[in-house]
C-alpha positions as CSV (number, residue, x, y, z in Angstrom):
1,M,97.0,128.7,39.4
2,N,97.8,126.6,36.3
3,T,94.6,126.8,34.3
4,E,95.3,123.7,32.2
5,N,95.1,121.2,35.0
6,N,93.9,123.4,38.0
7,T,97.1,122.9,40.0
8,P,98.7,125.6,42.1
9,T,101.9,127.1,40.9
10,S,104.6,128.7,42.9
11,S,108.1,130.1,42.3
12,A,109.5,127.2,44.4
13,A,107.7,124.6,42.2
14,N,109.0,126.3,39.0
15,A,112.7,125.9,39.9
16,H,114.0,123.4,37.3
17,D,117.5,123.0,38.6
18,G,116.5,121.5,42.0
19,Q,117.3,124.8,43.8
20,P,114.5,126.9,45.3
21,A,113.7,130.1,43.5
22,A,115.4,133.2,44.6
23,D,112.2,134.8,45.8
24,T,111.3,132.0,48.3
25,N,111.8,132.5,52.1
26,P,111.7,129.4,54.3
27,V,110.3,131.3,57.2
28,T,107.4,132.9,55.4
29,D,106.9,129.7,53.3
30,F,106.5,127.7,56.5
31,F,104.7,130.2,58.7
32,G,103.0,132.4,56.1
33,P,103.2,136.2,56.0
34,P,103.5,138.0,59.3
35,I,100.3,139.1,61.0
36,Y,101.8,142.1,62.7
37,T,105.2,143.7,62.7
38,Y,106.6,146.4,65.1
39,T,109.8,148.2,64.1
40,R,112.5,149.7,66.3
41,K,111.5,153.1,65.0
42,Q,108.0,152.6,66.2
43,A,109.2,151.3,69.6
44,L,111.4,154.4,70.0
45,A,108.5,156.7,69.0
46,D,106.2,154.9,71.4
47,G,108.7,155.1,74.3
48,V,108.9,151.3,74.6
49,Q,112.7,151.5,73.8
50,M,115.3,154.2,74.3
51,Q,118.6,154.5,72.7
52,V,121.7,155.0,74.8
53,P,123.3,158.2,73.7
54,P,125.8,157.1,70.9
55,A,128.7,159.0,72.5
56,V,128.1,157.2,75.8
57,A,127.9,153.8,74.1
58,Q,131.1,154.5,72.1
59,E,132.9,155.7,75.3
60,A,131.9,152.4,77.0
61,G,133.5,150.5,74.1
62,F,130.5,149.6,71.9
63,K,130.7,149.9,68.1
64,F,127.0,149.4,67.6
65,P,123.9,151.3,68.9
66,I,122.7,150.2,72.2
67,F,119.0,150.2,73.1
68,L,117.2,149.6,76.5
69,T,113.6,148.7,77.0
70,D,111.5,151.0,79.0
71,T,111.3,148.4,81.7
72,V,115.1,148.1,82.0
73,F,115.3,151.9,82.1
74,A,112.6,152.2,84.8
75,E,114.0,149.4,87.0
76,C,117.7,149.8,86.6
77,V,118.6,153.3,85.4
78,K,115.9,155.6,86.9
79,V,116.8,156.6,90.4
80,G,114.1,156.3,93.0
81,E,113.2,159.3,95.2
82,A,114.4,157.6,98.3
83,V,117.8,156.8,96.7
84,T,120.7,159.2,97.4
85,C,124.2,159.5,96.0
86,Q,123.3,158.0,92.7
87,D,122.3,159.4,89.3
88,E,121.0,158.1,86.0
89,D,124.3,158.7,84.2
90,G,126.2,156.6,86.7
91,R,123.6,153.8,86.7
92,L,123.5,153.7,82.9
93,W,127.3,153.5,82.9
94,D,127.1,150.6,85.3
95,I,124.8,148.7,83.0
96,L,127.0,149.3,80.0
97,T,130.0,148.2,81.9
98,M,128.3,145.0,83.0
99,L,127.1,144.3,79.5
100,H,130.5,144.9,78.0
101,H,132.0,142.6,80.5
102,A,129.4,139.9,79.8
103,I,130.0,140.2,76.0
104,R,133.8,139.9,76.4
105,N,133.5,136.9,78.6
106,S,130.9,135.0,76.6
107,P,131.8,132.0,74.5
108,A,132.5,132.6,70.8
109,G,129.3,132.3,68.7
110,A,126.9,132.7,71.7
111,E,123.4,133.6,70.5
112,R,122.4,135.0,73.9
113,I,124.4,136.7,76.6
114,P,122.4,136.9,79.8
115,F,123.7,138.9,82.7
116,S,122.2,140.1,86.0
117,L,121.8,143.6,87.4
118,Y,121.0,144.5,90.9
119,A,119.5,148.0,91.5
120,V,118.3,149.7,94.7
């Protein structure tokens, strides 16, 4: 607060060259500070996400870590009791293959790459 004329001051208002100050963030300046954050580390610890074993992801052609939600794991990787001749390793490999195929066939610069999985 500027005590001489009771006007608020901010680092953005103090920029004299017409550029915003280095410590401004358009997202937090617009929306304000986050109310709640949840990190990947917390999601892994809580069991909400699981990491594909790095060796499996690399063998499937991925250069970056791959994570699945617990829902994807439960619905697409986990093998039901009534299902025979399938295992979780094979189903995980199928998911990685379909994901890799979807990425390779997506348009350059795509922000989202949806793909479908069918599991029994």
